[in-house]
C-alpha positions in Angstrom: -17.5 11.2 10.2 -16.3 11.0 6.5 -14.0 13.7 5.4 -12.3 14.7 2.2 -8.3 14.4 2.2 -8.2 18.2 2.4 -10.3 18.3 5.3 -8.8 15.6 7.0 -5.4 17.0 6.7 -6.9 20.3 8.3 -8.1 18.2 11.2 -5.0 16.4 11.9 -2.9 19.6 13.0 0.7 20.3 13.0 3.4 17.8 11.6 5.4 15.9 14.1 7.7 13.4 12.3 8.9 12.3 15.8 5.4 10.3 15.9 6.5 7.7 13.1 6.6 4.1 14.5 8.5 1.3 12.9 5.5 -1.3 12.6 5.5 -4.5 14.6 5.8 -7.5 12.6 3.2 -9.6 14.0 2.5 -12.9 13.1 0.2 -13.5 10.0 -2.8 -15.7 10.4 -2.9 -18.9 9.3 -5.3 -19.4 5.9 -8.2 -21.8 6.1 -8.0 -22.7 2.5 -5.7 -23.5 -0.4 -5.6 -20.7 -3.0 -6.1 -22.2 -6.6 -3.1 -22.7 -8.8 -1.8 -19.6 -10.3 -2.8 -19.1 -14.1 -6.0 -21.5 -13.4 -8.4 -18.5 -13.0 -8.4 -14.9 -14.6 -8.6 -11.6 -12.6 -11.0 -9.1 -14.0 -9.7 -5.2 -14.6 -11.6 -3.5 -11.9 -10.5 0.1 -12.5 -7.5 2.1 -13.6 -5.0 3.3 -10.9 -5.6 7.2 -10.6 -3.1 9.8 -12.1 -1.7 12.0 -9.1 1.4 13.5 -7.7 3.2 12.0 -4.6 6.4 12.5 -2.7 8.7 9.7 -2.3 10.7 8.6 1.3 13.4 11.0 0.0 11.4 13.9 -0.5 11.0 14.0 -4.5 8.2 15.0 -6.4 7.1 12.1 -8.3 4.2 11.0 -10.7 2.0 8.1 -9.0 2.3 6.4 -12.3 5.9 5.9 -11.7 4.5 3.4 -8.9 1.7 1.7 -10.5 2.7 0.6 -14.1 5.6 -1.3 -15.3 5.5 -3.9 -12.7 2.9 -5.8 -10.8 2.3 -3.8 -7.6 0.8 -4.2 -4.5 -0.5 -0.9 -3.1 -1.9 -0.2 0.1 -2.8 3.1 2.1 -1.5 3.1 5.7 -0.6 5.9 8.5 2.5 5.4 10.4 0.8 6.0 13.9 -1.7 3.2 13.4 -1.9 0.7 16.2 -5.0 -1.5 15.0 -3.7 -5.0 14.7 -6.1 -5.7 12.1 -5.2 -2.4 9.9 -1.8 -1.0 8.9 0.2 -3.3 10.9 -1.4 -6.5 9.6 -0.7 -5.0 5.9 3.1 -4.3 6.6 3.5 -8.0 8.1 1.7 -9.6 5.2 3.9 -7.7 2.8 7.1 -8.2 4.8 6.3 -12.0 4.8 5.6 -12.0 1.0 8.8 -9.9 0.3 11.1 -12.6 1.4 9.1 -15.3 -0.6 9.4 -13.2 -3.8 13.2 -12.7 -3.2 13.7 -16.2 -2.7 12.3 -16.9 -6.2 14.5 -15.9 -8.7 11.8 -16.1 -11.8 10.1 -13.1 -10.0 12.8 -10.6 -9.5 12.6 -7.1 -11.0 8.6 -8.3 -11.8 7.0 -6.9 -8.4 7.0 -3.9 -6.5 5.2 -2.8 -3.3 3.9 0.7 -2.3 2.7 1.8 1.0 1.3 5.6 0.9 0.1 7.6 3.8 -3.3 8.9 4.5 -1.9 11.7 6.3 0.5 14.1 4.8 0.5 16.4 7.8 2.2 13.9 10.2 3.8 11.4 7.5 6.5 13.4 6.1 8.8 11.9 3.9 11.3 11.5 6.7 8.6 9.7 8.9 7.6 7.4 6.0 11.4 6.6 5.8 11.7 5.9 9.4 8.5 3.6 9.2 9.8 1.6 6.4 13.2 1.2 7.9 15.3 -1.1 6.1 12.7 -2.2 3.7 12.5 1.6 2.6 16.8 1.8 2.0 16.9 -1.8 0.4 17.9 -1.2 -3.1 19.1 -4.8 -3.7 15.7 -6.8 -3.1 12.0 -6.1 -4.1 11.3 -2.3 -4.4 9.2 -1.3 -1.3 8.2 2.2 -2.1 7.0 4.4 0.8 5.2 7.5 -0.2 3.3 10.6 1.1 1.9 13.7 -0.3 2.5 17.3 -0.2 -0.9 18.4 1.3 -4.3 17.0 1.4 -5.3 18.6 -1.9 -3.0 16.2 -3.7 -3.8 13.3 -1.7 -7.4 13.4 -2.2 -7.6 12.5 -6.0 -5.5 9.7 -5.1 -7.9 8.4 -2.5 -10.7 9.1 -4.5 -9.7 7.4 -7.7 -9.0 4.3 -5.7 -12.1 4.2 -3.7 -10.5 4.5 -0.4 -12.4 6.1 2.3 -10.7 7.6 5.7 -12.1 9.6 8.4 -11.3 10.9 11.6 -12.3 8.6 14.2 -11.6 10.4 17.5 -9.7 12.9 19.1 -9.4 12.2 22.9 -8.6 14.8 25.3 -4.9 14.8 26.1 -4.3 12.7 22.8 -1.5 14.0 21.0 -2.6 12.1 17.4 -5.9 11.2 16.1 -7.2 7.8 15.5 -8.0 7.3 11.5 -11.1 5.1 10.4 -10.7 3.3 7.4 -11.1 -0.3 5.8 -7.9 -2.2 5.3 -7.7 -2.5 1.5 -4.5 -3.8 -0.6 -4.7 -3.4 -4.4 -3.3 -5.7 -6.8 -2.2 -3.4 -9.8 -1.2 -5.1 -13.2 2.0 -3.3 -15.3 -0.7 -1.4 -17.4 -2.0 0.1 -14.3 -5.2 -1.5 -13.8 -6.3 -2.7 -10.2 -7.0 -6.5 -10.7 -7.9 -7.5 -7.2 -8.9 -5.5 -3.9 -8.0 -7.4 -0.8 -9.9 -7.0 2.7 -8.7 -8.5 5.8 -10.4 -11.8 5.1 -8.1 -12.6 2.1 -4.8 -10.7 2.9 -2.5 -13.7 3.1 0.8 -14.3 1.3 -0.1 -17.4 -0.2 -3.2 -15.7 -1.7 -1.3 -12.5 -2.9 1.7 -14.9 -4.4 -0.8 -17.0 -6.3 -2.3 -13.6 -7.6 0.8 -12.1 -8.8 1.7 -15.3 -10.5 -1.5 -15.4 -12.2 -0.7 -11.9 -13.3 2.6 -12.8 -14.4 1.4 -15.8 -16.6 -1.1 -13.5 -18.3 1.7 -11.1 -19.5 3.9 -13.7 -20.8 1.1 -15.1 -23.3 1.4 -14.0 -26.5 -1.5 -11.2 -27.3 -3.9 -11.3 -29.8 -3.8 -8.8 -32.8 
């Protein structure tokens, strides 16, 4: 059943950061086609990234806009104990692979960020998100990768609604300490002005596709603007 973020948080139970898991870096599937050349196509404005309040992995209260404007951003929702190989672990593995490609390209340095935000403010505390992010969350020299959560379901709800991201509690089995959250994997490409320009599902979530779209947005940003 589908649930609002506030109801979802209540259903999830008491917090326990010990459940945070570092995601496994499974292999990214091969791409069956060659993406078009960057700049040879246009990415339309789909929607504006919502406003909201979040917690960073150091527990500081921040405006969501700090993480959705100023750079080209890849934004995804996750939960730290997800075990679906086509869900959160796939998003993490894809971004991890792409991060190394971007860091190996000087022209992209300082222009791109990644954001992973939790569906579950109850279990995924800032400490849990920092543990989940591991070295990626602590890296201050390479590409910026923020691991965010929220204080409660009330603050999470408008963020989920604004992005159009659904999530529900799929099942809680007897003796199971954590629920299974059901959601469609989505990764959002956001331009520096805060507009969502592409939404990737599992079928199109590949480092080569993401990199081509990032380059396309950066080429767009570099063109003179009409007055």
